[in-house]
DONUKE-632252 format. One line per 3 residues: number of its first residue (from 0); their letters; for each residue x, y, z of C-alpha. Coordinates in steps of 0.2 Angstrom, whole numbers. Last residue first. Layout:
BEGIN
NUM = A = X Y Z | ...
This chain:
BEGIN
103 = SRI = -273 192 -154 | -268 186 -136 | -266 200 -123
100 = HEI = -252 196 -112 | -250 214 -105 | -265 225 -109
97 = ATT = -277 218 -96 | -277 234 -86 | -274 240 -69
94 = VIH = -282 251 -56 | -277 250 -37 | -288 258 -24
91 = NRG = -280 254 -7 | -272 270 -2 | -272 265 17
88 = TRQ = -253 269 17 | -246 252 22 | -259 242 13
85 = AFD = -257 252 -3 | -238 251 -2 | -240 232 -1
82 = RIG = -252 232 -16 | -241 243 -26 | -226 231 -22
79 = LIA = -237 216 -27 | -242 224 -43 | -224 228 -48
76 = TNN = -217 211 -43 | -231 203 -53 | -228 213 -68
73 = SET = -210 209 -68 | -213 190 -65 | -225 190 -80
70 = SGS = -213 201 -91 | -197 191 -89 | -184 183 -78
67 = TFI = -183 197 -66 | -168 208 -60 | -171 220 -46
64 = VES = -162 236 -44 | -166 246 -28 | -152 237 -18
61 = PDR = -140 244 -31 | -144 262 -25 | -151 273 -38
58 = GLV = -144 286 -51 | -151 276 -65 | -134 273 -74
55 = AAV = -126 270 -57 | -140 257 -52 | -138 248 -69
52 = TER = -119 247 -66 | -121 241 -48 | -134 228 -53
49 = SRS = -122 222 -66 | -108 220 -54 | -119 210 -42
46 = VLK = -125 199 -57 | -107 196 -61 | -102 192 -43
43 = AAN = -117 180 -42 | -111 171 -58 | -93 169 -51
40 = TGF = -100 162 -35 | -112 150 -44 | -98 143 -55
37 = AHT = -86 142 -40 | -97 131 -30 | -109 133 -15
34 = RSG = -116 149 -22 | -131 142 -31 | -142 158 -33
31 = ANG = -130 165 -47 | -132 149 -57 | -116 146 -66
28 = PAN = -111 148 -84 | -100 163 -81 | -87 163 -95
25 = RYA = -96 159 -112 | -113 165 -108 | -106 180 -98
22 = DIM = -95 185 -113 | -110 183 -125 | -120 194 -114
19 = TEL = -107 208 -114 | -105 207 -132 | -124 209 -135
16 = VEP = -124 224 -123 | -110 232 -133 | -119 228 -150
13 = LVP = -135 237 -143 | -150 225 -143 | -166 227 -153
10 = ASA = -182 222 -144 | -192 207 -140 | -210 202 -137
7 = SYD = -215 218 -129 | -205 227 -142 | -219 223 -154
4 = LYV = -217 238 -166 | -206 232 -180 | -207 242 -196
1 = PM = -205 234 -213 | -196 244 -226
């Protein structure tokens, strides 16, 4: 039986997550950043509810949950956040690696 280990590329999705995604694709086709029309407003409400759900599971405030479009944006958000923290605290020695996005 083959074993899949490249979860950086994709990962298995729980059936209930897939059903929620399908429902969103069918019923909330708007751009959550475009709130000048009903489609965008409905999508924004869905994103807000999703943020609240994730925050509740993690025991965090919804304002601490950030959704990104993928790994590059996520990496940049984390690195820039660390940089800002380093500048504020004077702890400015940042170590990172080239593991993400290595091409084989």
